[in-house]
Backbone as CSV, one residue per row, in Angstrom:
resi,resn,N_x,N_y,N_z,CA_x,CA_y,CA_z,C_x,C_y,C_z
1,MET,174.314,-90.656,-110.843,173.145,-90.717,-110.065,173.304,-91.794,-109.019
2,THR,172.812,-91.475,-107.880,172.970,-92.446,-106.813,171.695,-93.240,-106.686
3,ASP,171.896,-94.431,-106.328,170.715,-95.278,-106.150,170.156,-95.050,-104.770
4,TYR,168.889,-94.868,-104.751,168.226,-94.641,-103.459,167.330,-95.814,-103.236
5,TYR,167.483,-96.410,-102.104,166.629,-97.524,-101.741,165.798,-97.092,-100.562
6,ALA,164.524,-97.173,-100.766,163.628,-96.823,-99.677,163.717,-97.894,-98.631
7,PRO,163.762,-97.502,-97.389,163.832,-98.525,-96.351,162.551,-99.340,-96.366
8,SER,162.665,-100.497,-96.235,161.494,-101.364,-96.254,160.807,-101.278,-94.906
9,TYR,159.536,-101.517,-94.936,158.759,-101.427,-93.711,158.898,-102.725,-92.982
10,GLN,159.340,-102.591,-91.790,159.435,-103.775,-90.968,158.677,-103.518,-89.692
11,PRO,157.794,-104.422,-89.315,157.057,-104.196,-88.079,157.998,-104.168,-86.897
12,GLN,157.691,-103.265,-86.019,158.550,-103.139,-84.841,158.003,-104.017,-83.742
13,GLN,158.866,-104.386,-82.927,158.507,-105.199,-81.787,157.898,-104.298,-80.735
14,PRO,156.857,-104.749,-80.049,156.289,-103.899,-79.007,157.300,-103.698,-77.894
15,ARG,157.238,-102.543,-77.330,158.158,-102.228,-76.248,157.679,-102.891,-74.988
16,PRO,158.599,-103.249,-74.193,158.156,-103.826,-72.919,157.562,-102.731,-72.044
17,GLN,156.503,-103.066,-71.330,155.836,-102.078,-70.490,156.682,-101.758,-69.288
18,GLN,156.766,-100.489,-69.041,157.561,-100.061,-67.915,156.640,-99.782,-66.753
19,GLN,157.125,-100.006,-65.622,156.373,-99.728,-64.409,156.429,-98.232,-64.155
20,PRO,155.271,-97.633,-63.834,155.340,-96.198,-63.551,156.156,-95.938,-62.304
21,ARG,156.890,-94.914,-62.376,157.715,-94.541,-61.239,156.915,-93.661,-60.315
22,PRO,157.103,-93.807,-59.060,156.422,-92.882,-58.172,156.993,-91.489,-58.389
23,GLN,156.055,-90.566,-58.422,156.518,-89.212,-58.683,157.064,-88.608,-57.410
24,GLN,158.228,-88.159,-57.514,158.874,-87.505,-56.393,159.368,-86.161,-56.883
25,PRO,159.188,-85.210,-56.058,159.675,-83.909,-56.492,161.197,-83.917,-56.576
26,PRO,161.680,-83.102,-57.374,163.143,-83.033,-57.430,163.709,-82.623,-56.067
27,PRO,164.892,-83.004,-55.783,165.448,-82.764,-54.453,165.662,-81.292,-54.115
28,TYR,165.691,-80.435,-55.077,165.979,-79.036,-54.798,164.730,-78.230,-54.463
29,LEU,163.508,-78.763,-54.629,162.286,-78.044,-54.297,161.767,-78.492,-52.944
30,PRO,161.227,-77.578,-52.134,160.664,-78.005,-50.862,159.367,-78.790,-51.094
31,VAL,159.117,-79.719,-50.296,157.938,-80.566,-50.421,156.800,-79.936,-49.601
32,GLN,155.667,-79.745,-50.255,154.483,-79.183,-49.595,153.322,-80.135,-49.816
33,PRO,152.501,-80.255,-48.835,151.343,-81.153,-49.037,150.388,-80.545,-50.067
34,ARG,149.716,-81.402,-50.780,148.770,-80.929,-51.782,147.508,-80.436,-51.105
35,ARG,147.044,-79.242,-51.515,145.832,-78.647,-50.959,144.918,-78.216,-52.104
36,SER,143.674,-78.255,-51.817,142.703,-77.797,-52.817,142.730,-76.266,-52.848
37,PRO,142.732,-75.665,-53.995,142.782,-74.201,-54.037,141.490,-73.565,-53.523
38,ILE,140.392,-74.310,-53.481,139.130,-73.755,-53.033,139.061,-73.700,-51.506
39,SER,139.742,-74.577,-50.850,139.622,-74.658,-49.405,140.334,-73.530,-48.678
40,HIS,141.220,-72.817,-49.323,141.960,-71.757,-48.660,141.565,-70.412,-49.262
41,PRO,141.406,-69.424,-48.396,141.062,-68.106,-48.924,142.235,-67.501,-49.696
42,ILE,141.883,-66.487,-50.431,142.913,-65.802,-51.201,143.817,-65.073,-50.213
43,PRO,145.110,-65.168,-50.384,146.000,-64.475,-49.444,145.803,-62.966,-49.522
44,GLN,145.916,-62.319,-48.396,145.684,-60.891,-48.283,146.892,-60.062,-48.714
45,GLN,147.949,-60.675,-49.020,149.135,-59.924,-49.359,149.064,-59.307,-50.746
46,TYR,148.171,-59.841,-51.582,148.058,-59.287,-52.925,146.985,-58.213,-52.955
47,PRO,147.195,-57.128,-53.673,146.155,-56.087,-53.758,144.987,-56.613,-54.615
48,PRO,143.795,-56.099,-54.367,142.660,-56.567,-55.161,142.849,-56.168,-56.630
49,CYS,142.310,-56.972,-57.483,142.434,-56.717,-58.918,141.599,-55.494,-59.290
50,PRO,142.142,-54.615,-60.078,141.337,-53.460,-60.494,140.248,-53.927,-61.467
51,GLN,139.110,-53.220,-61.379,137.989,-53.543,-62.280,138.344,-53.079,-63.691
52,PRO,137.975,-53.870,-64.664,138.260,-53.424,-66.032,137.380,-52.225,-66.358
53,PRO,137.874,-51.305,-67.158,137.056,-50.128,-67.485,135.804,-50.582,-68.247
54,SER,134.712,-49.850,-67.964,133.466,-50.225,-68.631,133.624,-49.979,-70.126
55,ALA,133.019,-50.866,-70.875,133.148,-50.774,-72.325,132.371,-49.560,-72.829
56,PRO,132.932,-48.802,-73.741,132.201,-47.640,-74.276,130.989,-48.127,-75.072
57,PRO,129.940,-47.298,-75.162,128.759,-47.715,-75.908,129.142,-48.017,-77.346
58,ARG,128.480,-48.966,-77.863,128.795,-49.382,-79.220,128.260,-48.364,-80.219
59,GLN,128.926,-48.300,-81.310,128.542,-47.348,-82.356,127.150,-47.688,-82.905
60,ARG,126.814,-48.940,-82.982,125.508,-49.357,-83.503,124.388,-48.869,-82.591
61,ALA,124.598,-48.952,-81.298,123.577,-48.484,-80.354,123.365,-46.977,-80.509
62,ARG,124.417,-46.245,-80.752,124.282,-44.801,-80.959,123.464,-44.502,-82.213
63,VAL,123.739,-45.237,-83.258,123.017,-45.019,-84.514,121.537,-45.342,-84.334
64,VAL,121.247,-46.449,-83.682,119.851,-46.834,-83.446,119.150,-45.776,-82.600
65,LEU,119.809,-45.296,-81.572,119.217,-44.262,-80.725,119.007,-42.961,-81.504
66,LEU,119.950,-42.600,-82.338,119.831,-41.395,-83.156,118.661,-41.520,-84.134
67,VAL,118.539,-42.664,-84.775,117.432,-42.883,-85.711,116.099,-42.834,-84.969
68,ALA,116.022,-43.452,-83.802,114.781,-43.424,-83.018,114.414,-41.993,-82.625
69,CYS,115.405,-41.197,-82.239,115.143,-39.793,-81.888,114.660,-39.005,-83.099
70,LEU,115.260,-39.229,-84.258,114.844,-38.530,-85.470,113.427,-38.902,-85.876
71,VAL,113.090,-40.184,-85.754,111.724,-40.618,-86.083,110.726,-39.986,-85.110
72,ALA,111.059,-39.964,-83.836,110.159,-39.359,-82.846,110.010,-37.858,-83.115
73,PHE,111.101,-37.185,-83.458,111.038,-35.745,-83.765,110.196,-35.498,-85.010
74,ALA,110.369,-36.330,-86.031,109.574,-36.178,-87.262,108.094,-36.401,-86.972
75,ALA,107.782,-37.420,-86.170,106.378,-37.688,-85.826,105.796,-36.518,-85.031
76,ALA,106.555,-35.988,-84.099,106.071,-34.846,-83.313,105.851,-33.631,-84.210
77,THR,106.731,-33.419,-85.184,106.575,-32.294,-86.109,105.321,-32.460,-86.954
78,VAL,105.114,-33.664,-87.471,103.921,-33.920,-88.297,102.660,-33.697,-87.473
79,PHE,102.620,-34.240,-86.276,101.432,-34.066,-85.439,101.237,-32.600,-85.043
80,GLY,102.316,-31.878,-84.828,102.204,-30.452,-84.516,101.620,-29.667,-85.680
81,VAL,102.102,-29.958,-86.887,101.574,-29.274,-88.077,100.103,-29.619,-88.264
82,LEU,99.757,-30.885,-88.099,98.352,-31.284,-88.230,97.480,-30.607,-87.178
83,TYR,97.991,-30.475,-85.960,97.216,-29.840,-84.896,96.977,-28.362,-85.206
84,VAL,98.038,-27.679,-85.657,97.892,-26.256,-85.976,96.923,-26.081,-87.143
85,GLY,97.032,-26.945,-88.155,96.108,-26.877,-89.286,94.687,-27.150,-88.859
86,ALA,94.496,-28.152,-88.010,93.151,-28.475,-87.539,92.601,-27.350,-86.667
87,ASP,93.462,-26.729,-85.878,93.013,-25.614,-85.043,92.563,-24.452,-85.925
88,GLY,93.307,-24.166,-86.992,92.915,-23.114,-87.927,91.606,-23.454,-88.628
89,ASP,91.455,-24.717,-89.026,90.208,-25.156,-89.655,89.047,-25.034,-88.682
90,HIS,89.298,-25.337,-87.422,88.246,-25.234,-86.404,87.809,-23.775,-86.243
91,ASP,88.787,-22.875,-86.181,88.451,-21.454,-86.053,87.651,-20.971,-87.258
92,THR,88.032,-21.414,-88.458,87.301,-21.045,-89.675,85.882,-21.586,-89.633
93,ALA,85.750,-22.833,-89.201,84.416,-23.445,-89.126,83.541,-22.735,-88.098
94,VAL,84.121,-22.342,-86.965,83.354,-21.627,-85.941,82.909,-20.264,-86.468
95,ALA,83.792,-19.574,-87.198,83.430,-18.266,-87.770,82.307,-18.424,-88.795
96,ARG,82.385,-19.454,-89.629,81.313,-19.701,-90.609,80.007,-20.041,-89.919
97,LEU,80.085,-20.836,-88.848,78.876,-21.203,-88.109,78.218,-19.963,-87.506
98,ASP,79.026,-19.082,-86.924,78.470,-17.845,-86.363,77.828,-16.990,-87.452
99,GLU,78.478,-16.921,-88.625,77.920,-16.152,-89.739,76.587,-16.749,-90.190
100,ARG,76.537,-18.074,-90.290,75.293,-18.740,-90.707,74.186,-18.553,-89.665
101,LYS,74.555,-18.563,-88.395,73.550,-18.335,-87.343,72.976,-16.922,-87.454
102,ALA,73.840,-15.938,-87.755,73.361,-14.563,-87.916,72.434,-14.465,-89.131
103,GLN,72.812,-15.133,-90.228,71.947,-15.135,-91.414,70.614,-15.811,-91.101
104,LEU,70.664,-16.909,-90.353,69.436,-17.615,-89.987,68.538,-16.732,-89.123
105,ALA,69.119,-15.976,-88.214,68.324,-15.062,-87.379,67.662,-13.995,-88.247
106,ASP,68.405,-13.460,-89.242,67.818,-12.466,-90.159,66.673,-13.073,-90.958
107,VAL,66.864,-14.296,-91.451,65.816,-14.957,-92.241,64.591,-15.232,-91.369
108,ARG,64.801,-15.616,-90.135,63.657,-15.867,-89.233,62.891,-14.572,-88.966
109,ALA,63.621,-13.465,-88.790,62.956,-12.173,-88.585,62.146,-11.799,-89.820
110,GLN,62.725,-12.011,-91.008,61.995,-11.732,-92.244,60.780,-12.645,-92.372
111,LEU,60.935,-13.899,-91.985,59.825,-14.855,-92.048,58.684,-14.426,-91.131
112,THR,59.030,-13.983,-89.942,58.000,-13.519,-89.002,57.276,-12.301,-89.570
113,ALA,58.026,-11.355,-90.134,57.412,-10.154,-90.716,56.537,-10.542,-91.905
114,THR,57.015,-11.461,-92.723,56.250,-11.891,-93.890,54.977,-12.622,-93.476
115,GLU,55.086,-13.444,-92.434,53.896,-14.161,-91.932,52.836,-13.180,-91.445
116,SER,53.268,-12.132,-90.740,52.285,-11.148,-90.260,51.677,-10.377,-91.444
117,GLU,52.496,-10.052,-92.454,51.965,-9.382,-93.647,50.984,-10.284,-94.389
118,ARG,51.329,-11.588,-94.487,50.447,-12.537,-95.162,49.118,-12.652,-94.427
119,SER,49.194,-12.718,-93.108,47.969,-12.812,-92.301,47.095,-11.572,-92.515
120,ALA,47.738,-10.404,-92.527,46.991,-9.161,-92.747,46.389,-9.142,-94.157
121,ALA,47.147,-9.631,-95.151,46.649,-9.657,-96.528,45.475,-10.625,-96.659
122,GLU,45.553,-11.775,-96.012,44.441,-12.739,-96.070,43.200,-12.147,-95.403
123,SER,43.396,-11.465,-94.297,42.257,-10.829,-93.616,41.630,-9.773,-94.522
124,ARG,42.476,-8.991,-95.174,41.965,-7.953,-96.080,41.252,-8.590,-97.273
125,ASN,41.811,-9.687,-97.804,41.157,-10.377,-98.924,39.782,-10.903,-98.515
126,THR,39.691,-11.456,-97.300,38.398,-11.951,-96.819,37.402,-10.801,-96.716
127,ASP,37.859,-9.673,-96.168,36.983,-8.493,-96.053,36.556,-7.995,-97.445
128,LEU,37.514,-7.965,-98.381,37.196,-7.495,-99.728,36.239,-8.443,-100.445
129,ALA,36.395,-9.753,-100.199,35.477,-10.711,-100.826,34.065,-10.506,-100.288
130,ALA,33.938,-10.275,-98.978,32.615,-10.042,-98.388,32.023,-8.739,-98.936
131,GLU,32.856,-7.713,-99.070,32.376,-6.438,-99.598,31.978,-6.573,-101.065
132,ARG,32.734,-7.363,-101.812,32.408,-7.586,-103.217,31.051,-8.277,-103.365
133,THR,30.817,-9.248,-102.492,29.529,-9.948,-102.536,28.393,-8.961,-102.252
134,TRP,28.561,-8.109,-101.260,27.538,-7.120,-100.910,27.350,-6.127,-102.041
135,LEU,28.487,-5.646,-102.619,28.391,-4.674,-103.699,27.764,-5.287,-104.963
136,THR,28.036,-6.547,-105.208,27.435,-7.209,-106.372,25.921,-7.241,-106.240
137,THR,25.472,-7.559,-105.040,24.034,-7.585,-104.796,23.440,-6.187,-104.994
138,CYS,24.113,-5.185,-104.519,23.642,-3.802,-104.642,23.623,-3.361,-106.105
139,VAL,24.692,-3.656,-106.835,24.787,-3.257,-108.243,23.718,-3.963,-109.067
140,ASP,23.495,-5.230,-108.762,22.451,-5.958,-109.497,21.080,-5.325,-109.239
141,ALA,20.828,-4.921,-107.995,19.542,-4.288,-107.669,19.412,-2.941,-108.371
142,VAL,20.483,-2.148,-108.431,20.458,-0.831,-109.095,20.260,-1.036,-110.597
143,GLN,20.944,-1.989,-111.171,20.795,-2.244,-112.602,19.355,-2.681,-112.925
144,HIS,18.803,-3.515,-112.073,17.423,-3.955,-112.291,16.468,-2.770,-112.223
145,TYR,16.695,-1.867,-111.318,15.823,-0.693,-111.171,15.961,0.233,-112.355
146,LEU,17.188,0.468,-112.803,17.408,1.463,-113.849,17.190,0.916,-115.269
147,TRP,17.547,-0.236,-115.567,17.614,-0.659,-116.962,16.502,-1.608,-117.394
148,ASP,15.740,-2.065,-116.497,14.725,-3.037,-116.889,13.400,-2.378,-117.317
149,GLU,13.238,-1.107,-117.276,12.044,-0.335,-117.689,10.778,-0.950,-117.101
150,LEU,10.722,-0.844,-115.836,9.610,-1.444,-115.097,8.434,-0.471,-115.012
151,GLU,7.237,-1.014,-114.783,6.028,-0.212,-114.581,6.014,0.295,-113.157
152,THR,5.069,1.045,-112.736,5.057,1.684,-111.440,5.060,0.713,-110.280
153,ALA,4.305,-0.302,-110.273,4.267,-1.214,-109.124,5.550,-2.030,-109.047
154,PRO,5.986,-2.665,-110.083,7.247,-3.391,-109.984,8.408,-2.436,-109.781
155,ARG,8.237,-1.197,-110.287,9.310,-0.254,-110.097,9.443,0.129,-108.646
156,LYS,8.363,0.294,-107.955,8.399,0.621,-106.529,8.998,-0.550,-105.769
157,ALA,8.717,-1.782,-106.113,9.281,-2.963,-105.450,10.788,-3.055,-105.724
158,ALA,11.237,-2.720,-106.956,12.666,-2.749,-107.295,13.402,-1.660,-106.528
159,LEU,12.720,-0.496,-106.309,13.346,0.581,-105.542,13.521,0.157,-104.091
160,ASP,12.546,-0.495,-103.532,12.676,-0.980,-102.145,13.797,-2.044,-102.044
161,ALA,13.872,-2.920,-103.011,14.908,-3.970,-103.016,16.296,-3.330,-103.153
162,MET,16.385,-2.246,-103.974,17.653,-1.554,-104.144,18.056,-0.899,-102.823
163,PHE,17.182,-0.276,-102.112,17.508,0.349,-100.818,17.908,-0.722,-99.784
164,THR,17.234,-1.844,-99.805,17.542,-2.904,-98.866,18.928,-3.491,-99.173
165,ALA,19.259,-3.719,-100.428,20.516,-4.334,-100.823,21.695,-3.378,-100.649
166,CYS,21.463,-2.099,-100.794,22.585,-1.157,-100.773,22.769,-0.474,-99.408
167,GLN,22.095,-0.841,-98.407,22.284,-0.173,-97.109,23.529,-0.620,-96.422
């Protein structure tokens, strides 16, 4: 085995500072004055740079657009179905309303006929009540004449009363 001795750390002496050398171009290159690149226009000898092709639409944008279209189509379908259903319900309601109006017209006609019949019946009842009152008076006078066994003078008075009541 060989003995290995680690080199000991010894501080190094600082290097003496060197004077910067003036920069001179190498002798084989031509010397040109320094110019700002902004102050001179771009030389016309180079063709213009072609524009980079536009980036294709991203796949995520396509998916979002597709989902938005599907949602809009679904909403339009739902509203269309609701509209058709409501239109059918409206037609049914209008048909029922017309049927009820026809029934109401029939009931009103029956009511008018019944009212006129009732009026005629009340008039007839009033006439019959008046006739009953007159006939009651007449019947009472006839009964008094026939069944009370009156003498000649009261009998003659009962006969006159019977003629007066029954005329």
